[in-house]
C-alpha positions as CSV (number, residue, x, y, z in Angstrom):
1,M,40.4,-34.0,85.7
2,G,37.9,-35.7,83.5
3,R,38.5,-36.8,79.9
4,H,38.5,-33.9,77.4
5,R,36.2,-34.2,74.3
6,T,36.8,-32.7,70.9
7,D,33.7,-31.5,69.1
8,E,33.2,-32.5,65.5
9,L,32.8,-29.9,62.7
10,D,29.7,-30.1,60.6
11,D,29.5,-27.4,57.8
12,G,31.5,-25.0,59.9
13,Y,29.4,-25.5,63.1
14,R,30.4,-27.5,66.1
15,T,28.0,-30.2,67.0
16,P,28.1,-32.7,69.9
17,R,29.0,-36.3,69.0
18,R,25.9,-38.5,69.3
19,R,26.1,-41.7,71.3
20,P,25.3,-44.8,69.4
21,G,21.9,-46.2,70.2
22,R,18.5,-46.9,68.7
23,G,18.1,-43.5,67.1
24,R,18.4,-42.1,63.6
25,G,21.8,-43.7,62.8
26,R,20.4,-47.2,62.5
27,V,17.7,-46.0,60.1
28,L,20.1,-44.2,57.8
29,V,22.0,-47.4,56.8
30,P,19.0,-49.3,55.2
31,L,17.7,-46.0,53.8
32,A,21.0,-45.2,52.1
33,G,20.9,-48.7,50.7
34,A,17.4,-48.2,49.3
35,V,18.4,-45.0,47.6
36,A,21.4,-46.6,46.1
37,L,19.3,-49.5,44.8
38,A,16.8,-47.1,43.3
39,V,19.6,-45.2,41.5
40,L,21.0,-48.4,40.1
41,L,17.5,-49.5,39.0
42,G,17.0,-46.0,37.3
43,V,20.3,-46.2,35.5
44,A,19.5,-49.7,34.4
45,A,16.1,-48.7,33.1
46,F,17.7,-45.7,31.3
47,V,20.3,-48.0,29.7
48,I,17.6,-50.5,28.6
49,F,15.4,-47.7,27.3
50,T,18.2,-46.0,25.4
51,R,19.5,-49.3,24.0
52,E,16.0,-50.1,22.7
53,R,16.0,-46.7,20.9
54,G,19.5,-47.2,19.6
55,C,21.0,-44.5,21.9
56,T,24.4,-45.2,23.3
57,G,25.9,-41.8,24.1
58,D,24.9,-38.5,25.7
59,P,21.7,-36.8,24.5
60,L,22.0,-34.6,21.5
61,A,20.4,-31.2,22.2
62,L,18.6,-29.4,19.4
63,R,17.6,-25.8,20.2
64,V,14.7,-24.5,18.2
65,V,13.9,-20.7,18.2
66,A,10.4,-19.9,17.0
67,T,8.0,-17.0,17.0
68,P,5.8,-16.8,20.1
69,D,2.5,-17.7,18.3
70,I,3.7,-21.1,17.1
71,T,5.8,-22.0,20.2
72,P,3.0,-23.7,22.2
73,A,2.2,-26.1,19.4
74,L,5.9,-26.8,18.8
75,N,6.5,-27.5,22.4
76,K,3.8,-30.2,22.3
77,V,5.2,-31.7,19.2
78,A,8.7,-31.6,20.7
79,G,7.5,-33.3,23.9
80,S,6.2,-36.3,21.8
81,F,9.3,-36.3,19.7
82,N,11.6,-36.4,22.7
83,K,9.9,-39.6,23.9
84,T,9.8,-41.4,20.6
85,G,12.1,-39.6,18.3
86,K,14.8,-41.3,16.3
87,A,18.4,-41.5,17.4
88,V,21.1,-39.7,15.5
89,D,24.5,-41.4,15.4
90,G,23.5,-43.3,18.5
91,H,22.5,-40.2,20.5
92,C,19.0,-39.5,21.5
93,V,17.8,-36.1,20.3
94,T,16.4,-33.7,22.9
95,V,14.5,-30.8,21.4
96,T,13.9,-27.6,23.3
97,V,11.8,-24.7,21.9
98,A,12.5,-21.1,22.8
99,K,10.2,-18.2,21.8
100,E,11.4,-15.0,20.2
101,S,9.9,-12.6,17.7
102,A,11.0,-13.1,14.1
103,A,12.3,-9.6,13.8
104,K,14.5,-10.0,16.9
105,S,15.8,-13.3,15.7
106,A,16.6,-11.8,12.3
107,N,18.5,-9.0,14.0
108,S,20.4,-11.5,16.1
109,Y,21.4,-13.5,13.1
110,A,22.5,-10.3,11.3
111,N,24.7,-9.4,14.3
112,G,26.1,-13.0,14.5
113,N,24.6,-14.0,17.8
114,L,21.4,-16.0,17.0
115,N,21.5,-18.9,19.6
116,A,19.6,-21.5,17.6
117,D,20.2,-24.8,15.7
118,M,16.9,-24.4,13.9
119,W,14.9,-21.1,13.4
120,I,11.2,-21.1,12.6
121,A,10.3,-17.6,11.7
122,D,6.7,-16.6,10.8
123,S,7.2,-15.5,7.2
124,S,9.4,-16.2,4.2
125,L,9.1,-12.5,3.4
126,L,11.3,-11.7,6.4
127,V,13.7,-14.6,5.8
128,G,14.0,-13.7,2.1
129,M,14.9,-10.1,2.9
130,L,17.5,-11.2,5.4
131,R,19.1,-13.6,2.9
132,E,19.3,-10.8,0.3
133,A,21.1,-8.5,2.8
134,E,24.8,-8.5,3.2
135,S,24.5,-9.5,6.8
136,G,22.4,-12.6,5.9
137,V,24.1,-14.0,2.9
138,T,25.2,-17.1,4.9
139,L,21.7,-17.9,6.1
140,P,20.6,-21.2,4.6
141,A,17.5,-21.4,2.5
142,P,14.4,-22.8,4.3
143,T,14.0,-26.5,4.1
144,G,10.2,-26.5,4.5
145,S,7.2,-24.9,6.1
146,A,5.9,-25.8,9.6
147,A,2.4,-24.4,9.1
148,T,0.5,-21.5,7.5
149,S,-1.9,-18.8,8.6
150,P,-3.6,-16.4,6.2
151,I,-3.4,-12.7,6.8
152,V,-6.9,-11.3,7.2
153,L,-8.8,-8.2,8.0
154,V,-10.5,-8.5,11.4
155,A,-13.2,-6.8,13.4
156,A,-15.1,-7.1,16.6
157,K,-17.8,-9.8,16.3
158,S,-20.4,-7.3,17.6
159,A,-19.6,-4.8,14.8
160,A,-19.1,-7.3,11.9
161,A,-22.7,-7.3,10.6
162,N,-23.0,-3.5,10.4
163,L,-19.5,-3.2,9.0
164,A,-20.3,-5.5,6.1
165,K,-22.9,-3.0,4.9
166,S,-20.3,-0.3,4.3
167,L,-17.1,-2.2,3.7
168,K,-16.2,-4.9,1.2
169,P,-13.4,-6.9,2.8
170,S,-10.5,-6.3,0.4
171,W,-7.1,-4.7,0.3
172,Q,-8.3,-2.1,-2.2
173,S,-11.1,-1.1,0.3
174,L,-8.6,-0.9,3.1
175,I,-6.6,1.7,1.1
176,S,-9.7,3.7,0.3
177,V,-10.7,3.7,4.0
178,A,-7.2,4.8,5.2
179,N,-6.4,7.4,2.5
180,V,-5.9,10.7,4.3
181,A,-6.5,12.6,1.0
182,N,-10.0,11.3,0.8
183,A,-11.6,13.3,3.7
184,D,-15.1,12.5,2.7
185,G,-14.6,8.8,1.8
186,P,-15.4,5.6,3.8
187,G,-12.7,6.6,6.4
188,K,-15.3,8.9,7.9
189,N,-16.9,5.9,9.5
190,I,-14.1,3.4,9.8
191,R,-10.8,3.5,11.6
192,V,-8.0,1.1,10.5
193,L,-5.5,-0.3,12.9
194,A,-2.2,-1.7,11.6
195,L,0.7,-3.8,12.7
196,D,4.2,-2.2,12.2
197,P,5.7,-3.9,9.1
198,A,9.2,-3.3,10.5
199,K,8.4,-5.4,13.5
200,N,5.6,-7.8,12.5
201,S,5.4,-10.2,9.6
202,A,1.6,-10.0,9.4
203,G,1.9,-6.3,9.1
204,L,4.6,-6.6,6.4
205,G,2.4,-9.1,4.5
206,A,-0.6,-6.8,4.7
207,L,1.5,-3.9,3.4
208,V,2.8,-5.9,0.4
209,A,-0.7,-7.2,-0.3
210,A,-2.3,-3.7,-0.1
211,A,0.4,-2.3,-2.4
212,G,-0.1,-5.1,-4.9
213,A,-3.9,-4.5,-4.8
214,A,-3.4,-0.8,-5.4
215,K,-1.3,-1.4,-8.4
216,E,-3.7,-4.0,-9.8
217,A,-6.6,-1.6,-9.4
218,G,-4.7,1.2,-11.1
219,L,-4.8,3.4,-8.0
220,G,-2.4,6.3,-8.0
221,D,0.7,6.4,-5.8
222,E,-0.8,9.3,-3.8
223,Q,-3.7,7.1,-2.7
224,L,-1.3,4.4,-1.5
225,I,1.0,6.9,0.2
226,G,-1.9,8.6,1.8
227,A,-3.2,5.3,3.2
228,L,0.2,4.2,4.5
229,K,0.8,7.6,6.2
230,K,-2.6,7.3,7.9
231,L,-2.0,3.7,9.0
232,S,1.4,4.7,10.5
233,E,-0.4,6.8,13.0
234,Q,-2.6,3.9,14.3
235,I,0.0,1.2,14.9
236,A,-0.6,-1.5,17.5
237,A,2.4,-2.9,19.3
238,D,1.5,-6.6,18.6
239,P,-1.5,-8.7,17.4
240,S,-2.8,-9.2,20.9
241,A,-3.0,-5.4,21.5
242,L,-4.6,-4.8,18.1
243,L,-7.3,-7.4,18.6
244,A,-8.0,-6.2,22.1
245,S,-8.5,-2.7,20.9
246,L,-11.1,-3.5,18.2
247,T,-13.9,-3.0,20.7
248,V,-12.7,0.5,21.6
249,K,-14.5,3.0,19.4
250,S,-13.0,6.3,18.4
251,G,-16.1,8.6,18.3
252,S,-18.5,7.1,15.7
253,K,-15.8,5.2,13.8
254,V,-15.8,1.4,13.8
255,P,-12.3,0.0,14.1
256,I,-11.0,-2.8,11.9
257,G,-7.5,-4.3,11.8
258,V,-5.1,-6.7,10.2
259,A,-3.8,-9.9,11.8
260,S,-3.1,-13.5,11.1
261,E,-6.0,-16.0,11.1
262,Q,-4.3,-17.9,13.9
263,S,-4.1,-14.8,16.1
264,V,-7.8,-14.4,15.8
265,W,-8.3,-18.0,17.0
266,A,-5.8,-17.4,19.9
267,H,-7.6,-14.3,21.0
268,N,-11.0,-16.0,21.1
269,A,-9.6,-19.1,22.7
270,K,-8.8,-17.1,25.8
271,K,-12.6,-16.8,26.3
272,S,-12.3,-13.1,25.6
273,A,-15.4,-11.1,26.5
274,S,-14.9,-9.3,23.2
275,P,-14.6,-11.9,20.5
276,V,-13.4,-10.9,17.0
277,V,-14.0,-12.4,13.6
278,P,-11.8,-12.7,10.5
279,L,-12.8,-10.9,7.3
280,Y,-11.2,-12.7,4.3
281,P,-10.0,-10.3,1.6
282,E,-11.9,-10.9,-1.7
283,D,-8.9,-10.0,-3.7
284,G,-6.8,-12.8,-2.2
285,T,-4.1,-12.6,0.5
286,L,-0.7,-13.7,1.6
287,S,0.0,-16.1,4.4
288,L,2.4,-16.5,7.2
289,D,4.2,-19.7,6.2
290,Y,6.6,-20.4,9.2
291,P,9.7,-21.4,7.2
292,I,12.1,-23.9,8.7
293,V,15.7,-22.7,8.6
294,V,18.5,-25.0,9.8
295,T,21.2,-22.9,11.3
296,A,23.3,-25.6,13.0
297,K,26.9,-25.9,11.8
298,D,27.9,-29.4,12.8
299,A,26.8,-32.5,11.0
300,A,25.2,-34.3,13.9
301,T,23.0,-31.4,14.9
302,Q,22.0,-30.9,11.3
303,K,20.9,-34.5,11.2
304,A,18.9,-33.9,14.4
305,A,17.3,-30.9,12.8
306,A,16.4,-33.0,9.7
307,A,14.8,-35.6,12.0
308,F,12.6,-32.9,13.8
309,T,11.7,-31.4,10.4
310,Q,10.4,-34.9,9.4
311,E,8.5,-35.1,12.6
312,L,6.7,-31.8,11.8
313,A,5.5,-33.3,8.6
314,T,3.8,-36.3,10.4
315,D,0.1,-36.6,10.7
316,S,0.4,-36.3,14.5
317,A,2.3,-33.0,14.3
318,K,0.0,-31.6,11.7
319,S,-3.0,-32.5,13.9
320,T,-1.3,-30.6,16.8
321,L,-0.7,-27.5,14.8
322,R,-4.3,-27.5,13.5
323,E,-5.4,-27.9,17.2
324,F,-3.6,-24.5,17.9
325,G,-5.4,-22.7,15.1
326,F,-2.9,-23.1,12.3
327,R,-3.4,-24.5,8.9
328,T,-1.0,-27.1,7.4
329,P,1.3,-26.0,4.6
330,D,-1.4,-27.2,2.1
331,G,-3.9,-24.8,3.6
332,K,-6.0,-27.4,5.5
333,G,-7.5,-26.3,8.8
334,G,-8.9,-28.3,11.6
335,G,-11.7,-28.1,14.2
336,A,-10.2,-25.0,15.8
337,L,-11.1,-23.1,12.6
338,A,-14.7,-24.1,12.6
339,A,-17.3,-22.3,10.5
340,D,-19.5,-21.7,13.5
341,K,-16.6,-19.7,15.0
342,G,-16.5,-17.4,11.9
343,F,-13.7,-19.1,10.0
344,E,-13.8,-20.3,6.4
345,Q,-13.0,-24.0,5.9
346,D,-11.2,-23.5,2.7
347,A,-8.0,-21.5,2.6
348,P,-8.6,-18.1,1.0
349,Q,-7.3,-17.3,-2.5
350,A,-3.5,-17.0,-2.4
351,L,-1.8,-14.0,-4.0
352,P,1.4,-14.6,-6.0
353,S,4.5,-14.7,-3.9
354,P,6.1,-11.2,-4.1
355,D,9.6,-10.6,-5.3
356,T,12.0,-10.2,-2.4
357,K,13.3,-6.9,-3.7
358,N,9.8,-5.5,-3.9
359,V,9.2,-6.6,-0.3
360,A,12.3,-4.8,0.8
361,S,11.4,-1.7,-1.2
362,M,7.9,-1.5,0.4
363,R,9.4,-1.8,3.9
364,Q,11.8,0.9,3.1
365,T,8.9,3.0,1.8
366,W,7.2,2.5,5.1
367,S,10.3,3.5,7.1
368,R,10.8,6.7,5.1
369,L,7.2,7.7,5.3
370,N,7.4,7.4,9.0
371,L,10.5,9.5,9.5
372,G,9.6,12.4,11.9
373,T,8.5,15.8,10.5
374,R,10.2,19.0,11.3
375,M,8.5,22.0,9.6
376,L,8.6,25.7,9.7
377,A,5.5,27.3,8.0
378,L,5.8,30.8,6.5
379,L,2.4,32.5,6.4
380,D,1.9,35.4,4.0
381,V,0.2,38.3,5.7
382,S,0.9,41.0,3.1
383,G,-1.8,43.5,2.1
384,T,-3.1,41.5,-0.9
385,M,-4.1,38.8,1.6
386,A,-6.9,41.0,2.7
387,L,-8.5,40.9,-0.7
388,P,-11.6,38.7,-1.2
389,V,-11.5,35.4,-3.1
390,P,-14.1,35.6,-5.8
391,G,-17.0,33.2,-5.2
392,A,-15.5,31.9,-1.9
393,G,-17.1,34.2,0.6
394,M,-13.8,34.8,2.4
395,T,-10.5,36.7,2.1
396,R,-7.3,35.3,0.9
397,M,-6.0,35.4,4.5
398,Q,-9.0,33.4,5.7
399,A,-8.5,30.9,2.9
400,I,-4.8,30.5,3.5
401,S,-5.4,30.0,7.2
402,K,-8.0,27.3,6.5
403,I,-5.5,25.6,4.1
404,A,-2.8,25.8,6.9
405,G,-5.2,24.3,9.4
406,E,-6.3,21.6,7.0
407,G,-2.7,20.6,6.2
408,L,-1.2,20.8,9.7
409,S,-4.0,18.5,11.0
410,L,-2.5,15.7,9.0
411,F,0.6,15.5,11.1
412,E,1.0,13.3,14.2
413,A,1.5,14.6,17.7
414,D,5.3,14.2,17.7
415,S,5.8,16.3,14.6
416,E,7.8,19.4,15.2
417,I,6.1,22.4,13.7
418,G,6.3,26.2,14.0
419,V,4.9,29.3,12.2
420,W,6.3,32.6,11.1
421,S,4.2,35.3,9.5
422,F,5.8,37.5,6.8
423,S,5.2,40.7,5.0
424,T,7.4,43.8,5.3
425,L,8.8,45.4,8.5
426,L,6.7,43.1,10.8
427,D,9.3,43.0,13.6
428,G,11.4,46.2,13.6
429,Q,13.4,46.0,10.4
430,K,12.6,42.3,9.9
431,D,10.1,41.2,7.3
432,Y,9.0,38.2,9.4
433,K,7.8,37.5,12.9
434,E,7.8,34.2,14.9
435,L,4.3,33.4,15.9
436,V,5.0,29.9,17.2
437,S,8.4,28.3,17.7
438,V,9.3,25.0,16.1
439,G,8.7,22.1,18.4
440,P,6.5,19.0,19.0
441,L,2.8,19.6,18.6
442,S,2.2,17.8,21.9
443,E,4.7,19.9,23.8
444,M,3.3,22.3,26.4
445,V,4.1,26.0,25.8
446,N,3.2,28.2,28.7
447,G,0.8,25.5,29.9
448,V,-0.9,25.1,26.4
449,P,-0.1,22.4,23.8
450,R,1.7,23.8,20.8
451,K,-0.9,22.4,18.5
452,Q,-3.6,24.4,20.2
453,I,-1.5,27.6,20.0
454,L,-1.0,27.0,16.3
455,G,-4.7,26.6,15.8
456,Q,-5.4,29.9,17.7
457,Q,-2.8,31.8,15.6
458,L,-4.1,30.5,12.3
459,T,-7.7,31.6,13.2
460,T,-6.7,35.1,14.5
461,V,-3.9,36.1,12.2
462,Q,-4.6,39.3,10.2
463,A,-3.2,40.7,7.0
464,K,-1.1,43.9,7.2
465,A,-3.1,46.3,5.0
466,T,0.0,48.3,4.1
467,G,2.4,45.5,4.0
468,D,4.3,44.2,0.9
469,T,5.6,40.7,0.3
470,G,9.1,40.3,1.8
471,L,9.4,36.7,0.8
472,N,13.1,36.6,-0.1
473,D,14.4,38.2,3.1
474,T,12.1,35.9,5.1
475,L,13.0,32.7,3.2
476,T,16.8,33.5,3.6
477,A,16.4,33.8,7.3
478,A,14.1,30.7,7.6
479,Y,16.4,28.5,5.5
480,K,19.5,29.4,7.6
481,A,17.5,28.7,10.8
482,M,16.2,25.4,9.7
483,K,19.6,24.3,8.3
484,D,21.4,25.3,11.5
485,S,18.9,23.3,13.6
486,Y,18.7,20.4,11.2
487,E,17.6,17.0,12.7
488,R,18.9,13.9,10.9
489,D,16.1,11.6,12.0
490,K,13.4,13.9,10.5
491,I,12.3,15.3,7.2
492,N,13.2,19.0,7.5
493,T,10.8,21.2,5.5
494,I,9.9,24.9,5.0
495,L,6.2,25.3,4.0
496,I,5.3,28.6,2.3
497,L,1.6,29.5,2.2
498,T,1.0,32.5,0.0
499,D,-1.4,34.1,-2.5
500,G,1.3,33.5,-5.1
501,A,2.3,37.1,-5.9
502,G,6.0,36.2,-5.1
503,N,8.5,38.7,-3.7
504,D,7.4,42.4,-3.6
505,D,9.7,44.2,-1.3
506,P,10.8,47.8,-2.1
507,T,13.4,47.8,0.7
508,G,14.6,44.2,0.1
509,K,18.1,43.6,-1.2
510,I,17.7,40.0,-2.4
511,T,16.5,39.6,-6.0
512,N,14.5,36.6,-7.2
513,A,17.5,35.4,-9.2
514,R,19.8,35.7,-6.2
515,M,17.2,33.9,-4.0
516,V,17.4,30.9,-6.3
517,E,21.2,31.0,-6.3
518,F,21.2,31.2,-2.6
519,L,19.1,28.0,-2.2
520,K,21.3,26.2,-4.7
521,E,24.4,27.2,-2.8
522,E,23.0,26.3,0.6
523,Y,21.3,23.0,-0.4
524,D,23.2,20.1,1.2
525,P,22.1,16.6,0.2
526,K,23.5,15.3,3.6
527,R,21.3,17.9,5.4
528,P,18.5,18.6,3.0
529,V,15.9,21.3,3.8
530,N,13.2,21.2,1.2
531,L,10.6,23.8,0.3
532,L,6.9,23.0,-0.1
533,I,5.1,26.0,-1.6
534,I,1.3,26.2,-1.7
535,A,-0.3,29.2,-3.4
536,F,-4.0,30.1,-3.5
537,G,-5.8,32.9,-5.2
538,P,-6.2,34.6,-8.6
539,D,-2.6,36.0,-8.5
540,A,-1.0,32.5,-7.9
541,P,-0.4,31.7,-11.6
542,K,1.6,34.9,-12.0
543,G,4.2,33.7,-9.5
544,R,4.3,30.1,-10.8
545,K,7.7,30.4,-12.6
546,Q,9.5,31.7,-9.5
547,M,7.7,29.3,-7.2
548,D,8.9,26.3,-9.4
549,A,12.5,27.7,-9.5
550,L,12.6,28.0,-5.7
551,A,11.2,24.5,-5.2
552,A,13.6,22.9,-7.7
553,A,16.6,24.6,-6.1
554,S,15.8,23.0,-2.8
555,G,14.5,19.6,-3.9
556,G,11.0,20.6,-3.1
557,E,7.7,21.2,-4.9
558,A,5.3,24.0,-5.6
559,Y,1.5,23.7,-6.0
560,I,-1.4,26.1,-6.8
561,A,-4.6,25.2,-5.0
562,E,-7.9,25.4,-6.8
563,N,-9.8,24.9,-3.6
564,I,-9.0,24.5,0.1
565,L,-9.4,20.7,0.2
566,D,-6.7,20.4,-2.5
567,V,-4.2,20.9,0.3
568,R,-4.6,17.3,1.5
569,K,-3.6,16.0,-1.9
570,F,-0.6,18.4,-1.9
571,F,0.6,17.3,1.5
572,V,0.3,13.7,0.4
573,Q,2.4,14.4,-2.7
574,G,4.9,16.1,-0.5
575,M,5.0,13.0,1.7
576,K,5.7,10.9,-1.5
577,R,8.8,13.0,-2.1
578,R,10.2,11.5,1.1
579,L,10.9,8.3,-1.0
580,C,13.4,10.1,-3.2
581,A,14.9,12.4,-0.7
582,P,17.6,13.8,-0.8
583,D,17.9,13.2,-4.5
584,C,14.5,14.6,-5.7
585,R,16.0,17.6,-7.6
């Protein structure tokens, strides 16, 4: 028998033993030596390099979290700093920059999980609000500003010339354009796009600037509320989406928006086929100021953060930031913001820094205005509604229907709205009848959008010639229905549209006094259902006392319309009451 051979194992596989010879084995020996020599030389070079820089230990990592717009510029600055930066306690500092929206970083800090040694948000407005909140009391104050970028109005370059003929670039003009209560104003020709103040600092700055301009100009709260409500319906997800949509017309309306100056530069720098231009507000503006907040806890990392902060203040770093469309903290821009590209060389007039509490209040205002709407409209179809309105060329029914259509058109597609008609004995023994169930306007009902069904009902509804006004029985049933189906994330409202004659129901068992007491008993501040009463016609003043009593008992409001277009103002005033809900009584 011949000699047995045991195969060697190589990574779990059996491979035959190779015979020594002139093959690969002889090559590997000098190759391994060369690799080892290269490693030794590399280590020696690193040791010499780090000694020259005063680094004796492991690298000291500094993690910077910054908003996406400034991250590319910071990465370039960090790359240079990592090569030539100072050592901290003998350790070479290595800076890495991660991008994250300022709103997300703020939430992360509030929840105790912000993974950053240094945070560069885009606005002190956001940082200030966070520091005022209980969840942010431990957040250190900013140690400086990395850059600035004014908040501006912006339009497509192709539309700017014509736009200038009808719109003066200012925050006051923006409010006038967006005001839903001014149906025949400049908003007929211009559509305003906004950035959500709850998610974007440029949007928040624009909100604060517009509110300040409104107060300075003596504009009423209704104008501001009307504008904010309209803007809330045309929100862009982010600056990039807003700027890209400025070339998309909505009918004959020319779109304008709000953004930072730097985002305008970034949009055009991508060689966009639809360039945009900034429109600098004549009444001044606020700026994104990119505050530097050191969140590191240990002393060594804090020193590293201080070293990088100093680096951001060098001429080289400032030049890099200007190269990316930013201005330095003193407002100086660079070649990226050239006049021939539509930018102004001098920084625009700066508005006074707003009080942190006012900023938080405005953001809360925005949030409350944008709570969803859930509304049941009660439409009076009693016999008096068939009477003509003197000088109007229409019946009270036709007028009320127009008022309803005018008002309901103000609500966004996700609003939940339904309609009941009321008189006496409309549905068996009931004084009311459901015309359209409460639900989203955009929802399909038997293959037709609810909004379309509402419109059809309002244009075809007829008064019951022999009907009385069974308001109290109807309101009792409606209030119970809305309270039972209450939705916490929405403003729950009952809208009464009537000619103002009040309750006139021979078979009814609920007196006016009892109706008021019922509302007081049923009203729950934790589940508020408010009344909005709008009356129109010569009999309206007669019912004013009872209307006011009903509204007050439910934390609502009552109005008498002089003309149909008044309804826009009334709905805006109703929206304003969202700010005090549920304590408006």
